[in-house]
C-alpha positions in Angstrom: -40.8 92.1 -76.0 -37.4 90.2 -76.7 -36.0 92.0 -73.6 -39.0 90.7 -71.3 -38.6 87.2 -72.8 -34.9 87.3 -71.9 -35.4 88.5 -68.7 -38.1 86.0 -67.9 -35.5 83.1 -69.1 -32.7 84.6 -67.0 -35.1 84.8 -64.0 -36.4 81.1 -64.7 -32.6 79.9 -64.8 -31.8 81.6 -61.7 -35.1 79.9 -60.1 -33.9 76.6 -61.5 -30.4 76.9 -60.3 -31.7 77.9 -56.7 -34.0 75.0 -56.5 -31.1 72.6 -57.7 -28.7 73.9 -55.0 -31.1 72.9 -52.0 -29.7 69.9 -50.1 -31.7 66.7 -50.4 -33.7 65.5 -47.6 -32.0 63.0 -45.1 -33.8 59.8 -44.7 -33.8 58.2 -41.5 -31.6 55.3 -41.0 -33.2 51.9 -41.4 -33.2 49.8 -38.1 -31.1 46.8 -39.1 -32.7 43.9 -37.1 -30.8 40.6 -36.6 -32.6 37.4 -35.5 -30.2 35.9 -33.0 -31.3 34.2 -29.7 -29.6 35.2 -26.7 -28.5 31.7 -26.0 -26.9 31.4 -29.5 -24.9 34.8 -28.3 -24.1 33.5 -25.2 -22.5 30.2 -26.8 -20.6 32.4 -28.9 -19.3 34.2 -25.8 -18.1 30.9 -24.3 -16.9 29.1 -27.2 -15.3 31.6 -29.6 -11.6 32.5 -29.8 -10.6 36.0 -29.2 -10.2 36.9 -32.9 -13.8 35.1 -33.8 -15.4 36.9 -30.8 -14.0 40.3 -32.0 -15.3 39.7 -35.6 -18.7 38.6 -34.2 -18.9 42.1 -32.2 -18.2 44.1 -35.2 -20.9 42.3 -37.3 -23.5 42.7 -34.4 -22.8 46.2 -33.3 -25.6 48.7 -34.4 -27.9 45.9 -35.2 -31.2 45.6 -33.4 -32.5 42.4 -31.2 -35.6 41.5 -29.6 -35.4 39.1 -26.6 -37.3 38.3 -23.4 -35.9 38.3 -20.0 -36.6 39.1 -16.3 -36.0 42.6 -14.6 -33.1 42.5 -12.1 -33.1 46.3 -11.5 -34.3 49.5 -12.5 -31.9 52.5 -12.2 -32.8 56.0 -12.4 -29.6 58.4 -13.0 -28.8 61.7 -11.7 -29.8 63.1 -15.3 -33.1 61.6 -15.0 -32.5 58.9 -17.5 -33.1 55.3 -16.8 -31.4 52.0 -17.2 -32.8 48.5 -17.0 -30.7 45.4 -16.0 -32.5 42.2 -17.6 -31.4 38.9 -16.3 -31.2 36.4 -19.0 -30.3 33.4 -16.9 -27.6 33.9 -14.5 -26.4 31.2 -12.6 -24.9 31.1 -9.1 -23.9 28.7 -6.5 -23.0 29.5 -2.9 -23.8 33.0 -3.2 -21.3 33.5 -5.9 -22.0 33.9 -9.7 -21.1 31.2 -11.8 -22.0 32.8 -15.2 -23.5 36.2 -15.5 -26.1 36.6 -18.2 -27.2 40.3 -18.3 -28.6 42.8 -20.7 -28.2 46.4 -20.0 -30.8 48.9 -21.4 -29.1 52.0 -20.7 -29.5 55.7 -20.2 -32.7 56.6 -21.9 -35.6 59.1 -21.3 -38.6 57.0 -20.3 -42.1 56.9 -19.7 -43.4 56.8 -16.1 -44.7 53.3 -16.5 -41.0 52.1 -16.6 -40.6 53.0 -13.0 -43.3 50.5 -11.9 -41.5 47.6 -13.3 -40.8 45.0 -10.4 -37.8 42.7 -9.8 -38.5 39.3 -11.4 -40.9 40.8 -13.9 -41.0 39.2 -17.4 -40.4 41.6 -20.3 -39.9 41.4 -23.9 -37.7 44.2 -25.2 -35.9 45.4 -28.3 -32.8 47.5 -28.5 -29.6 48.5 -30.6 -26.4 46.6 -29.6 -23.5 48.8 -28.4 -21.3 46.5 -26.7 -21.0 42.8 -26.0 -18.8 41.4 -23.3 -17.7 37.9 -22.7 -15.2 38.5 -19.7 -15.1 40.4 -16.3 -12.0 40.9 -14.0 -14.2 40.1 -11.4 -16.7 37.4 -12.3 -14.7 35.8 -15.2 -16.5 34.3 -18.0 -19.8 35.9 -18.9 -22.1 37.1 -21.7 -23.3 40.8 -21.0 -25.0 43.0 -23.7 -25.3 46.7 -23.7 -28.3 48.1 -25.8 -29.3 51.6 -26.5 -32.4 53.0 -28.5 -34.5 50.4 -26.5 -38.1 49.9 -25.9 -40.3 47.5 -23.9 -42.7 45.8 -26.2 -44.3 43.7 -23.5 -44.4 42.9 -19.8 -46.1 40.3 -17.7 -49.0 41.9 -15.5 -48.7 41.6 -11.7 -50.1 38.4 -10.3 -52.8 39.0 -7.7 
């Protein structure tokens, strides 16, 4: 009887050790949303020193934003991912861009409804900031943002 109890205790200790050695479940990363208006970000693009802008980009990278803008283009890539170009109020004069304000929702698998978007359609979207640019060699000063893990929350319906 003692041998059986010892064998059972030994077995239970082994089972206990095995269950303790299992890897803990990995929790999905929480999406950190930041409530900054595009116009506030644009102001920082224009008015910050290089050092201030670098610190701002570091702080915002990986955070989620929600904004509204108009579709400028829908691009279907060779690998069947889609990118949306959202105009946030680009200004131009005499056929030249004065200030580019574009948000790129890039390279993501999509639902078929996205292909139905038309140029000039108003959309509300959310996405994770990957890159913020405030200068371009061609266009000069601008404020362009690249978002990943994006989603369209709302779009205006076609006017008849």
